[in-house]
C-alpha positions in Angstrom: 97.3 -27.6 71.7 97.4 -28.1 75.5 94.1 -29.4 77.3 93.4 -26.0 78.6 94.0 -24.7 75.4 91.4 -27.3 74.0 88.9 -26.8 76.3 89.2 -22.8 76.2 88.4 -23.4 72.1 85.5 -25.9 72.8 83.9 -23.2 75.4 84.1 -20.4 73.1 82.7 -22.2 70.3 79.6 -22.9 72.8 79.3 -19.4 74.8 76.5 -17.7 72.6 74.4 -20.7 73.2 75.5 -21.1 76.9 74.6 -17.2 77.2 71.3 -17.3 75.6 70.3 -20.1 78.0 71.2 -18.2 80.8 69.6 -15.3 79.8 66.4 -16.8 78.8 66.3 -18.5 82.8 67.6 -15.2 84.8 66.1 -12.0 82.1 69.1 -10.2 83.0 72.6 -9.8 80.8 74.9 -9.0 83.4 73.6 -12.2 85.4 73.8 -14.4 82.8 77.3 -13.2 81.8 78.5 -14.2 85.2 76.9 -17.5 85.0 78.6 -18.4 81.9 81.9 -17.0 83.4 81.2 -19.1 86.3 80.9 -22.2 84.4 84.2 -21.5 82.6 85.8 -21.4 86.3 84.2 -24.4 87.1 85.2 -26.1 83.9 89.0 -25.4 84.7 88.8 -26.8 88.0 87.3 -30.5 86.8 88.5 -33.1 84.9 86.1 -33.7 81.9 88.3 -36.9 80.7 85.4 -38.9 81.0 82.9 -36.2 79.6 81.2 -37.8 76.4 79.5 -34.5 75.9 81.1 -31.5 76.8 78.4 -29.0 75.3 75.5 -30.8 77.3 77.8 -31.1 80.3 78.1 -27.3 80.0 74.5 -26.7 79.5 73.9 -28.7 82.3 76.2 -26.5 84.9 74.6 -23.3 83.3 71.5 -24.4 84.1 72.3 -25.1 87.4 74.2 -22.0 88.3 71.0 -20.1 87.0 68.8 -22.0 89.3 71.2 -21.1 92.2 70.8 -17.9 91.6 67.3 -17.6 91.3 66.8 -19.5 94.6 69.0 -16.8 96.0 66.6 -13.8 94.7 63.8 -15.4 96.2 65.7 -15.6 99.8 66.3 -11.9 99.2 63.7 -9.0 100.4 62.3 -7.6 97.1 63.7 -4.3 95.8 62.5 -1.9 93.7 64.1 -2.2 90.0 65.9 0.6 89.0 65.4 2.2 85.7 68.0 1.1 83.1 68.4 0.0 79.6 66.8 -3.2 78.1 69.0 -6.0 77.8 69.3 -7.0 74.0 67.7 -10.0 72.9 69.9 -12.7 72.7 69.6 -16.0 70.6 71.4 -19.2 70.7 74.6 -19.5 69.5 73.4 -20.9 65.5 71.5 -18.1 65.5 68.1 -19.4 66.0 65.5 -18.6 68.4 63.5 -21.9 68.9 60.5 -19.9 70.7 60.3 -17.7 67.7 61.3 -20.7 65.0 58.0 -22.2 66.7 55.8 -19.5 66.4 56.3 -18.6 63.0 56.1 -22.2 62.2 52.3 -22.4 64.0 51.4 -19.2 62.2 52.8 -19.9 58.5 51.9 -23.6 58.5 48.5 -23.4 59.6 47.6 -20.1 57.5 49.3 -22.4 54.5 47.1 -25.3 55.3 44.2 -23.2 55.7 44.4 -21.2 52.4 45.3 -24.9 50.6 41.9 -26.1 52.1 40.1 -23.0 50.9 41.6 -23.2 47.4 40.8 -27.0 47.2 37.0 -26.2 48.1 36.8 -24.0 45.8 38.5 -24.7 42.5 37.0 -22.2 40.2 37.7 -19.2 42.4 41.0 -18.8 40.4 39.1 -17.8 37.2 35.6 -16.6 38.8 34.5 -13.1 39.8 31.4 -14.4 41.4 30.4 -17.0 43.6 29.6 -20.5 41.9 25.4 -19.7 43.4 25.8 -16.1 42.1 25.2 -14.9 45.1 23.4 -11.5 45.5 26.1 -8.6 46.7 23.5 -7.0 48.9 24.2 -8.0 52.4 20.6 -8.4 53.3 19.4 -10.5 50.8 22.5 -12.5 51.5 21.0 -13.3 54.7 17.7 -13.8 53.9 18.7 -16.2 51.4 21.4 -18.2 53.3 20.7 -17.6 56.9 23.0 -17.9 59.3 23.8 -21.8 58.4 27.3 -22.7 58.8 29.4 -24.7 56.4 31.4 -27.2 58.2 34.4 -27.2 55.9 34.4 -23.4 55.8 34.0 -23.4 59.6 37.1 -25.8 59.9 39.4 -23.6 57.7 38.3 -20.7 59.7 39.4 -23.0 62.9 42.7 -23.3 61.2 43.0 -19.9 60.1 42.1 -18.5 63.7 44.8 -21.1 65.3 47.3 -19.0 63.3 46.4 -15.9 64.1 47.3 -16.8 67.7 50.5 -17.3 66.9 51.3 -13.8 64.9 48.3 -11.8 65.6 48.4 -9.4 62.5 47.6 -12.7 60.4 43.7 -11.6 61.0 43.6 -9.2 58.8 43.9 -11.6 56.1 40.5 -12.9 56.9 38.8 -10.9 54.1 40.6 -13.8 51.7 38.0 -16.1 53.3 35.3 -14.4 52.2 36.6 -14.5 48.7 37.5 -17.8 48.8 36.2 -21.1 50.0 33.5 -23.8 50.6 30.0 -22.5 50.8 28.9 -21.1 47.5 28.1 -17.8 48.5 30.2 -14.9 49.7 28.2 -14.1 52.8 28.3 -18.1 53.8 31.5 -18.6 53.3 32.8 -15.1 55.5 30.3 -16.1 58.3 31.3 -19.8 58.5 35.0 -19.0 58.5 34.8 -15.9 60.6 32.6 -17.9 63.2 35.6 -20.6 63.2 38.4 -17.9 63.5 36.4 -16.3 66.1 36.9 -19.1 68.8 40.7 -19.3 69.0 41.4 -15.4 68.6 38.6 -15.0 71.3 40.3 -17.7 73.6 43.6 -15.9 73.1 42.3 -12.8 74.5 40.4 -14.2 77.3 43.7 -15.8 78.3 45.6 -12.0 78.1 42.8 -11.1 80.1 43.2 -13.5 82.8 46.8 -13.6 83.3 47.5 -10.1 82.1 44.4 -7.8 82.9 44.2 -6.6 79.4 42.9 -8.1 76.1 46.7 -7.4 74.5 49.4 -8.5 76.6 50.8 -5.0 78.1 54.5 -6.3 77.7 54.4 -5.0 74.2 53.6 -1.3 75.7 56.2 -2.0 78.2 58.5 -2.9 75.6 57.8 0.0 73.2 58.3 2.5 75.9 61.8 0.9 76.5 63.2 0.7 73.1 61.7 4.4 72.3 63.5 5.7 75.5 66.6 4.2 74.9 67.5 3.3 71.4 67.1 6.7 69.7 69.1 5.7 66.6 66.1 3.5 65.5 63.8 6.6 65.1 61.3 5.5 67.8 58.9 8.3 68.9 57.5 8.2 72.5 54.6 10.5 71.7 53.3 8.3 68.9 51.5 5.1 69.6 52.9 1.6 69.3 50.8 1.0 66.1 51.2 4.7 64.5 50.3 5.9 61.0 53.0 8.1 61.2 55.9 5.3 61.4 54.7 4.1 57.6 57.2 5.9 55.7 60.1 5.1 57.3 59.2 1.6 57.7 57.7 1.6 54.0 61.7 2.9 53.1 63.1 -0.4 55.1 60.3 -2.7 53.7 61.1 -1.7 49.7 64.2 0.1 49.6 66.9 -0.8 52.5 70.1 -2.5 51.0 73.0 -4.5 52.6 76.2 -2.6 53.5 78.4 -2.5 50.7 82.0 -2.5 51.3 81.3 -1.6 54.9 83.9 -0.5 57.5 82.6 -1.7 60.5 79.7 -4.4 61.6 76.2 -3.7 61.5 75.7 -1.3 64.4 72.6 0.7 64.2 72.1 1.4 67.9 75.5 2.8 67.8 76.9 0.9 70.9 79.8 -0.9 69.1 82.5 0.0 67.0 84.8 -3.1 65.2 86.0 -2.1 62.1 86.6 -4.2 59.0 89.8 -4.6 56.9 92.2 -3.6 59.5 95.1 -5.1 58.4 97.7 -4.0 55.8 96.7 -5.4 52.3 93.4 -7.0 53.3 91.0 -8.0 50.6 87.3 -8.4 50.6 85.8 -11.5 50.4 82.3 -12.5 50.0 82.0 -14.5 53.6 85.1 -12.8 55.4 84.5 -12.0 58.9 87.3 -9.5 58.6 87.0 -7.6 55.7 83.5 -8.6 53.7 82.5 -7.3 50.5 79.0 -6.9 51.7 77.2 -7.5 54.8 73.2 -7.6 55.9 71.3 -4.8 57.4 70.6 -5.4 60.8 67.3 -3.7 60.7 66.2 -5.3 57.7 66.4 -5.2 54.1 63.7 -4.9 50.9 61.6 -7.7 50.6 61.8 -7.2 46.8 65.6 -7.3 46.9 66.2 -10.2 49.0 63.2 -12.6 47.6 63.1 -10.7 43.7 60.7 -13.3 42.9 57.9 -11.5 44.4 58.1 -9.2 41.3 56.3 -12.1 39.9 53.3 -11.2 41.9 53.0 -8.1 39.3 51.9 -10.2 36.5 48.7 -11.8 38.7 47.6 -8.5 39.9 46.1 -7.5 36.6 43.4 -10.2 37.0 42.6 -8.5 40.2 38.8 -7.8 38.8 38.5 -11.1 37.0 39.6 -13.6 40.0 38.3 -13.8 43.2 41.7 -15.7 44.7 43.8 -12.8 43.0 41.6 -10.1 44.7 41.4 -12.1 48.3 45.0 -12.8 48.5 45.7 -9.0 47.2 43.4 -7.4 49.9 45.0 -9.7 52.4 48.6 -8.9 51.6 47.6 -4.8 51.6 45.9 -5.2 55.2 48.8 -7.3 56.8 51.5 -4.8 55.0 49.7 -1.5 56.3 49.2 -2.7 59.8 52.5 -3.8 60.1 54.2 -0.8 58.2 52.0 1.1 61.4 54.5 -1.2 64.3 57.3 1.0 65.8 59.6 -1.9 65.1 60.3 -3.5 61.7 62.5 -6.0 63.5 66.1 -6.5 64.3 69.2 -8.5 63.5 67.2 -11.0 61.2 67.8 -11.0 57.2 65.2 -9.6 54.8 62.0 -7.9 56.0 60.8 -9.1 59.0 56.8 -8.8 58.6 56.9 -10.4 54.9 56.6 -13.9 56.8 52.8 -12.7 58.0 51.6 -12.6 54.5 53.8 -15.0 52.5 50.6 -17.7 52.7 49.0 -15.1 50.3 52.0 -13.8 48.7 52.8 -17.2 47.2 49.7 -17.6 45.3 50.1 -14.5 43.7 53.6 -15.4 42.6 52.5 -18.7 41.6 49.8 -17.5 39.6 52.1 -14.7 37.9 54.7 -17.3 37.3 52.3 -19.3 35.2 51.3 -16.0 33.2 55.0 -15.0 32.5 56.1 -18.7 31.5 53.7 -18.5 28.3 55.6 -15.6 26.9 58.6 -15.9 25.1 61.7 -16.7 27.3 59.3 -16.2 30.2 60.5 -19.7 31.8 64.3 -18.5 32.0 62.8 -15.1 33.5 60.8 -17.0 36.3 63.5 -19.4 36.6 66.2 -16.8 37.3 64.2 -14.8 39.5 63.7 -18.0 41.6 67.0 -19.1 41.5 68.2 -15.4 42.6 66.0 -15.5 45.5 67.3 -18.5 46.9 71.1 -17.6 46.1 70.4 -14.3 48.0 68.6 -15.9 51.1 71.5 -18.6 51.3 73.6 -15.6 51.6 71.7 -13.9 54.0 71.6 -17.3 56.1 75.0 -17.6 55.7 76.0 -14.2 56.9 73.2 -14.7 59.8 75.1 -17.2 61.3 78.9 -15.3 61.2 76.9 -12.0 62.7 75.3 -14.7 65.3 71.8 -13.4 64.7 
């Protein structure tokens, strides 16, 4: 292998990551591609024999080229931006979007922490339908008895939950869980204390949006919706509908529950109908589990059934039967249902990721039902085998999805 061939191979291995860096800085796929191409030309003219970290050197070169382009933009008079099809979202070369990973980790991590503290403060909630102090279900009576006194522990739990909501706003619809479960002794005091704590960071987010964008909810979402609904007709978006619209529920519910991988596909997943790259074109080609040229199956780019990708969720059904006898089950089920309904009304159910995109929003509460359901199932004959089988199947299926996500550069 010649030195040029070696450099070409290394550059191609880093191209996706370099393209993502350039796109994040420039906001234009065409300009990002130009910057990456300029970096390749510069690599060809440079002696990199003394460069220990070629990937880092290429990243620096691309960043500097992007900065040069940004300076050139400021030097030119502003011109109206022509209407165009929005560039596709790109990720780093390993298929991971660091910004989205941080937001997702913040949301799930903080929500799990809030749920864990609530369960720890209310250990009788699993087998209890009434608050430990027998508070009345009449709102006025509860207020007269408990007043507006704040339980400090439940307030901190609400604060953690509110911080989780600032990373993923739809998580806020799980708030009823903290009326059912947590510190405070009565449903009214639990709800009031947690609600007050959660309101602070959420109000801060709205204030920030109002100050920076002039709207409680950032208008970029509406712009993105209009752009995608206009230019991506194959995804079933409708410009006459709102960004959150109940009429999206049927098609999105079909994705959430029934979408399957592409079995024996003849081309790459491409719901946008913009790329046609055929599979199995070589004579005598045989299909393989991870064969990018001729696969047995590949994940669907618009998402897949949450039950199919994580069959362990089926264990939650054994817990749902305790809805009337357990505050934890009732609170978790209501939280999952409300989050799911709001997400199903959203125009987009995701793009180029494995599984069902919005399942992460209700994971902290779904895990509770799965754990309680597993506890019930293992008591039956061969129940442990069933629980173990569903968990192992979920792990293996998700490992397959992660592998294909990397192979497809998602």
